[in-house]
N, C-alpha and C positions, 0 to 999 in steps of 0.2 A: 398514655403510658406513664406510670408513676415510678420515680427512681427510688431505690432502696439504699439508704445510707447506713452502714453497719461498722462498728468499731471492733477491731480484732487485736489480740495480743500477739505481736510479732516476735518470733523466736530466732528466725534466720532469714536472710535475703541473699539470693543468688542470681547471677546473670544467666539468661538463656543463650548459651554459646551456639546453639543450633539455629538461632534466628538470623536469617539472611540480612535483615534490615537493621539489626542491632537496636531494636526498640522494645524488646520484651524482657521481663524479669519475673522471678518467682519470689513469693514470701511464704514462709512456713509458720503456722500459728503454734501456740503452746500445746494445742491438742493434736498436732500432727497434720492438720489440714494444709494443703498447698493451694495457693491462689496464683493464677496467671495474671500479670499486670502489663498493660500496654501504655507506652508513652508515644509522644509525637516524633521523637528523634533520639539519636544516641546521646546527645548532650543532655536532654531531659531525663533519659534513663539513668545516666551516670550521676546526675544531680540527686535523683531519688536514692540511688544506691549509697552515695556518700552520706546522705542524711540518715538513712536507715542504719548503716553500719556504725556511724558515729553514735547514734542512740543506743545501739547494742554494745557499746564499749569495744568496738572493733575498729582500730585505726587504719587497718589495711584497706586501700582502695580496691574496688572490684577489679578483678583481673581475669583475663583469659590467656591461654597459651601464646596468643599473638599480640598482646598489648605491649606498650612501650615499657622499657625498664622502669623499676620503681623510682629511681632518682629523677625521672623525667617529671613526675608530678611535683616533686619537691622543688625542682627548678621553676616550674610554672607558678607555684605558690609564691616563691621568692620574687619572681618577675611581677606578679600581680601587685605585690606591696609597692614596688617601685612605680608601677603604672598609677597607683593611687596618688603617690607623692607628685608625680609628673602632672597629672590632671589638676591637682590642687594648686600647684605652683603656677600652672598656665592660667587657671581661672583668676588667681590673684594678679597676675600680670595684666590680663585683660581688664580687670576692674580698675587698676591704676590708669590704664590707657583710656578707659572710658571717661575718666575725670579730666583728661587733657583736652584742650580746645582743638587740637590737631588730630586726635585719635590715632589711627594706624598710619596716617599720612605724615606724621611728625618728622620722620627721617628724610622725607622727600622735599620739604619746604624750601631748602636752599639749593636744590640741584640745578635750578635754572641759572644760578650765579656761578656755577663751576666754570673753570677755564677750558680752553680748547683741548689741552692735553687730556684732561679728565673726561671730557665729553666725546673724544675722538671715536671710540668704538660705537657709541650711540649714534653719532652723526653719520658714520659709515653705513650702519644698518639702515638708517633713514634714507640715505642717498640711494642705496641699492634697491630698496623697495619702492622708491618713487621714480626711478629711472627705468621702469619696465624690466628690471632684473627679476629672475625667477627665484623667489625665496619660498620654499615649501616647508611642510611640517618637519621633515627630516632635518633640514638645515637649521630650523629654529631649535629643535631638540638638541642637536649637537652643540648649538650655541649656548644652551644652558650649562653644558659641561665645560665648554671652553672658557666661559666668562663666569664661572661659579664664584669668583671672588670680586665681582663687579656688580654691586647692588643695582646701579642704574640700568645695566644691560639685562639683569635678571628680570626686573620689572617690565622693561620694554618687551622682552621676549614673551613673558607671560601674557602681556596684553595682546600681542600678535597671535598667540596660540588661542586666546579667548575668542578673538575674531574668527579664526579658522574653525573653532568649535561650532560657531553659529552658521558660518557660510560654507564650510567644506569639512564636515565632521569626520569623514573617513580618514583624513590626514592626521587628526589627533588620535583617533581610535587605533590606527595602525601602530603608533609609537607610544601608546599609553603605558605599557610596562616600563619603558625607559624613563618616562616622565615620573612615574612612581618611584623608580629606583633612584633617580636623582634626588628626590625628597628623602629617601631612606639614607642615602650616603652623604648628601650635602646639606640637608635641611638644618641640622643642628649647628653647623659651622656658620650659619648666617646670623645676622642681627635679629632681634625679636621681631622687628617690623617686617623684615624679609621673610621670616618664618611664617608670619601671619598672612602675608600676601600669598604665599605659596599654598597654605592650608585653605584659605578662602577660594583660591583658584581651583584647587582640587574639588572642593565642595560645589563650586559653580558648575564645573564640568559634569560631575556626577548627578547634580540636580537636573541637568538637561538631558542626561542619558542614563536611564535606569540600568541597562545592560552594563555600562561602565562602572556604575556603583557596585553591582554584583561582582564583577570581575575584580574590582579594586579590593573588595573584602577578601576574596580568595587569594589575591597576590599578597596582601598583608598577612593573612594566616600563614602562608608559606614562608614569608620572610621572618615571621616571629618564631617559627620552629627553628630556622637557621640561627636565630639570635638568642636562643635559650641560655647560652653561656655568657651572655652580656646583657644583664637586666636593664641597663641604661638604654641600650639600643632597642631592646624589646619595647620599652616604654615609649620611645620616640616613634616606633612603627605603630604602636597602639594609638598614639595621638593622630597620626595620619589616617588611620582606620576610622577614628571617631568622626573626622570631617568628611571622609570619602563616602562612608556607608551608613552614617547615623545622622549627623547634622544635616546632610544634604537631603535626607528622606523624611525628616520630621515635618509636621504640619505647623501652622501658625502658633499653636500652643507649646511647641517644642518639648513634647513629653518624652522623657527618657524612660524606656521600658525595662522590665526585668530581663527580657531576652538580651538587650544590649549589655546589661550588667554581666550576665552569664558569658557573653562573648569576650569581655575584657578581663574579668576577675574570676578567681577560684575561691569559693568560700562556702563552708557548711553552716555558718551562723547566720540566721535570718536578720539579726540586728546589723551585722557587718554588711550584708548585702543591701540592706536599706540605706546604710551610710554611703555605700558606693553609688546607689541610685540618686541620692540627694546631691552628691558631688557632681555626678554627670548632668543632672538637671540644672545645677547652677552654672556649669560650663556652657550648656546649650543657651541658657537665658542671657548670660553675659556676652557670649559671642554674637548672638543675634542683635542684642542692644547696641553693641559697638558698630555693627554694620548700619543699622538704622539711624543712629545718631550722627555718624560721620560718613554718610554715603557719597560725598563728593559729587554733587549733582552736575558740576561742570567738568566731569571726567567720564567719558563713555565707559572706560574700563572700571571705574569706581561704581558706575551704575550697573554694569554687568555683574560685578561681585555681589552687589546688594540686592539684585533682583531675585526674589524668592517666590513671588506669585506668578501665575501664568500670564497675567496681563503685563506685568513688568518685564518678564522674560521676552514676550513677544514684541514689546515696544523697543527694547534694546536690540533685539534681532533685526528690526527694521532700520534702526539707526545706523548700523554698520554700512549699509549701502550708500549712505550720504557722505561718508568719510573718505579721505584719500587712502592710497595704498598702505602707507605707514600711519599707524594710529599712535598719537602721543598719549602715554598712560597717565601723565601728571595732570592734576587739576589745573585748569586754565584760570588765571586771575580774572575776576569778574569784569574789570575794565577792558580786557582784551576781547571780550565776547559780548558786544551789545545785543540785547535781546529786543528785536523789533520785527515788524512785518517783513521788511526787506530781507533780513537774514533768513526768515522762515521761507520766503518765496524763493530765494536762491537755493536753499537746501532742497526744496521740492523740485525745482527745475533740474538740479543736478541729479537727483534720483531719477527723474524722468529720462535724462540722457543715458543713465547707466542701465536702466531696466526698461525695455521696450514693452509695447502693449501685449505682444504675444507672451513674453516671459511673465508679465504681471498676471495674465490670464491663468497660466499654469500655476503660479504661486498661489493665487486665490483659490483655485480648485483644490490644491493640496491642503491649504489651510482649512477649507471646508471639510475635507476628509478627516483632518485632525480633530475638528470639533465634533464630528459625528462619532468618531472613535472614542473620544473622551466621554460622550454620553453613554456609550455602550459599556465602557469599563470605568464606571464611577467608583473607584476604590483607591485608597491611599497607596502611595509608592512603598511605604513601609510594609504594608500587608503583602504586596506583590513580592517584595524583597524576601520576606520571611518564608512565603510559600515556595518561592523558587529555590531557596536554600534547602528546604525540606526535600523537594523532589530530587535535586541533583545529589544531595547527600545520600539519599536512598539508592540511587543508581551506583554511586561510587562504592558504597558499602556492599551492595550485591556483587559487584565485580570483584571486590576483595575476597568475599567469602566463597565465591565459585572456585577461586584458586586455593584458599586455605582449608575449606571443608570437604571438597570433593577431589580426591587424589587422581582418579582416572579421568582424563580430559574428555573421553568419549561419553561420560555420564553427565556432563555439565549441562548440555543443551536441553535435555529432557526435563530438568528441574526449572528451566526458565519460565514456562507458562505459569507455574504456581507462584513464583516470585512476583511476576508482573501482575497476576491477579490480586495479590496482596497489595502491591503498589497502587493498583486502580482503586481498591477499597479504601485506601487512606489518602487518596489524591486530594490535596487542598484545592480550593475553588479558584484561586487567582495566581497560579504558577505560570511562569513565562520561561521559554527557552531563549537565553540571551545569545542567539546565533547571529550570523551575518544578516539575516532577515528575521528579527525577533518575532515570535508568535506566542499567543496564549495557548496553553495546553488545555485541550478539551477531553482527551481520552488517550489511553495507552493501548496499543494493539497487542494483546497477550499472545497471539499465535504467529507473529511475524518476525520476531527477533531471533538472534542467535548468539552463541558464546564461542568466540575464537579461542583456540588453545595454543599457548606457547609454553616454553619451559619455565619462564619466570612469572607469567601473569595470565589473566583470563579476560581480555577485553570483551565487553558485552554490548552488542548492538540492540537498541530498542527503537521501535517505531511509534511515534506519537501522531495523533491527529491534533491539529491546531488551527487557529485563526491568526493571520498575519497582523502584526502591529503596525499602525501608521503613526509616525511621529513627526515633530517639527523638523527633524534632521533630514527627512525625505524630501523637503521642499527643494526643487531644482534651483540652481543659481547659475549665473552667467560666467562664473570664474572658470578659467581653463585649467586643465590638469597641468601641474608644474613638474619640471624635471628636477630630480634630486642631484643631478650631476653638476650643473653650472655653479650655483652659489656654494654648494658644499665643497667642491674640489678647488675652486679658484679663489674663494674668499675666506671661508672658515679655516681650511687647512693652511692657507697662506698665513693667517693670523697665528696659528699654532707654531709654524716654523719660524716666522719673523714678526713677533708681536709689534715691534716698533715701526715696521715698514709701512709705507702708504699702500692703500688698496691697489691691487693690480687691475689692469683693464681686462675686460673679458667680452666675449661675444655670446649672445644667446642662441642656443641651438634649438631648432624646432624638433619636437619629438613626434615620431610617427606612431600615433596612438589608435589608428583606425583599422589595423589589420584584423581580420577575422581569425579568432583562435579556434581552429578546427582540428579535431583529432586526425592524425594521419590515417588511421584505420577508417574513421567515419567518412573522410573525404575521398577515399580511394574508390575508383570504379573498375579497377582491373580485376578480372576473375580468370583464373587459369584452370578452373575445374567446375564441373556442374554441381559437385557436392559442396554446397556452401553452408550446410546446416550447422557445422561446428562453430561458425561465427555468429549464428543467430539464435542458438538454442536457449540462451539466457533471457529471462524476462526483463525487458527494459523498465526503467523507473516509471516512465509514462504509462506503460501497460499496467504495472502494478498499482499505480495511483488510480487509474481508471477502474480497475477491478474493485478496489476498496471503496471507491466512490459509489459504484453501482450497488454495493451491499448496504449502503446507508439509505434510509428512507428520505432524508432531506438534509442538505448541507447549507450552511450560512455563507454569505459572501466572504471571500478571503480564506476559505477552507483549504487546507493543504495537509499533506502527509510528510512528516519530517523524521528521517532516521538519524540517530546519534549513536556514537560509540563512547561508552564510559570506560576509562582506563584507570587502573590503580597500581600501586607499587612501582610507579614510574614518575620521574620528575618531568612533567610536561612543559616546564619553562624552557627546556632545551628545544623541544619541537616548535614552540612559539617563536623562539629566536631564529631557528633555521628557516622557518617560513617567512619571517621578516627579511632575512637575507635574500631569499629567492625573489621576493618582490623588488628589492633594491636592484639586484643584478638584472632582473627582467627589464626594469625601466632603463638601466644603463645600456644594456644590449640594444634595446630599441632606439634609444636616443642616438646611439652611435651607428645605427643602420645595420645592426647585426641580429635583429629579432625575427627574421623571416623563417618560414618553415624549413628552408634549406640551410639555416645557419644555427645560431644559439637560441633555439626556441624553448621557452618555458611556459608552463601553465600552472602557476601557483594558485593556492586556494584563495577564495574571497574576491574573485573578479565580480564586477557588477552583473547581476542577474544569473550568477552561478552559485551553486552551493559550496560551502566549505569554510569552516572556521575551527581553529584549534584554541582551546582555552585551558589555562592552568586553574585548577580548582582547589589547590592546596600544595603542600610540599611534595607529595608523591602521588598525585592523582590529577585527572583532567577529563575534559569532554571534547569530543571531536565530531563536527558535523560531517556526514558522509558525503564524499564526492561521488555522486551517482553515475551509473553507466560507466564505471571504470573498474579496473582490477590490477592487482600487483603482478609482477613478473612471475612469482611463484604460483599465484592463482591461475595465470594464463597457462602455465606449463601443465598444471593438473587438469584444468578445464579441457584442454585440447590434447588429452592423452591419446586420442584415437589416431593422431598423426605421428605418434612416436614410433621409432623403429622397433621391430620385434625384440622383446627382452628388456626394453627400457621401461622404467617405472613412470617417468614423466617425459613430456615433449620438451625439446630445446627450442630456443628462439629461432635457430636455423630451420628446424622442422616446421615451425609455424609460418615463418616467412616463405619457405619453399612451397608450402601448401597453398598459400594465397598468391604469391607473386611469381611462381614458376621456378625453373631450374636455377640454382645459384650462379651458373655461368651466363644466364640470360641478361639482356639489357634491362628489362623491367625490374628484375631482382636487384641489379646494381643501382638503379635509380632510387629505389625505396630504401636500400641500405644506406645510400649516401644521405638521404633525408633523416634517417634514424640515428646514425652515429653522432652527429653534432649535438643532438639532444642529450646524449649520454656523457658529453664531455664536461 
């Protein structure tokens, strides 16, 4: 097939407001011909429209009845100018730091000479972590906020979080929004060195977890919308975004791409865009050179920050297991660490004592799976990042337009197959769903989704076929689950109330983490009627997955079906925070012996081997992994309408319970109501 390239004289350019994915626009020639043009995403479409309208001497940006107010673009342009100044200033600072023999460690070189009063919080943390105290990710994150004016504590906490990222990543992932928010609110009040340590830490975490890099970009996008009225804060957030989702994903050549420039700046002038790209490239190069030239080989934390290759990351990952519970982030003077065979032997034997043969077998098996997965997915992280952004953006835009373009909620679902067919046709090759168990997208099931209808929005459920991702973070470790109660309530909060007081004594409570989290309905064996069809008429997720699998001629290892819900016109950061609170309360209840089925029982999203993850994808949109084989109270009332009294539109919970557990005055009914009520408290 030969491509035909033709030049046309453009007279007008308009956006296709009926396009669900916001990727299509029209150009009209001088002879009246209309061409339909396709772009990869809304960002690319808008870039074309800005360029075309500017050329046509039309300074008004493309708009639709639902676009942001006109002054929003003016504020973004003003913020972009400040972003350029911020990146130029930061690059200059790094260049000066590169010439210093101490590099980014300059501020820390005298810390070991501090007196007891200055080192007290640092020593307290060290004592707690080395005396079998439970210090988990939540405690460390709160510590960042408590000690935001103490550089030594900031560095120590970042070091412990870095270790958790390699040994127990779920604890860092759970509170990653708070870690990013700390940077957004406290980053600029730190010294230049502390700012740099934080930025390198963020890059290090996102380098080890592509899903976190993707989520960080979304979180920063949302924060930048909130900061449009404050260009300085907008620029600070952009700097965090550069390290979280750009520097962390670039290869050894550190190439700054045009897509990165479009993410940070707004410009219609190709020369200006080129200037932005050169500046971004300079920042990438200088930042990487600083790490390589001042990597602090006698500091495991320094090695962790500087590890950019897979080999270096794996080497540091193995090093953590040879270290004590508390890791000193500071470079150790060379005379304190004699390098000899005895030291190496001691470290090896220590590792042998911490990881037994069975654990090592599991570790090696998982590492082999990682290597095999890498061979199958030999593509750069940056490509995966961009493809994933494209797919998720398409889902969000479709959800928005179901609400905006189709007024009658009853008509929305019938348009979904056509939208999903279009999505399938433009599906990039290396997109990933950054869910609780990340998976590569292989196909979209055009006939399996649905559109929910509410007054304010139209959440859209889409079913994907995918292959599960195996990553280094899946390697099992011998670290126990830690309670957020002990250190949090008795140490950090004590510091807040009485900063000068000595640490209080405490006792470690054992948490009961082995209870089976069974649904009350699923575990029930009581039947008071022969007609049980109302509770089994819905197709289970396992049955649906089996049906879809049979329709496929062949599936690869790791194949799965993953349903997700795209929500728009809603700030999903609220849902993320509420879900975090549910996890914290669930742990507290179980640690205090109140987590039984007959007490304060919770089943929050994202338990191991269960589906469920809520993600913010911007200031007013998000993605939710579906909690399978479950339904809301309103859905239950509609589903079991057959048990409703005559004349009632829906069934009540009393009707449903009576149908399953018998007369409300019976003992069986009373037992199950007693189990249900505490869950609602």
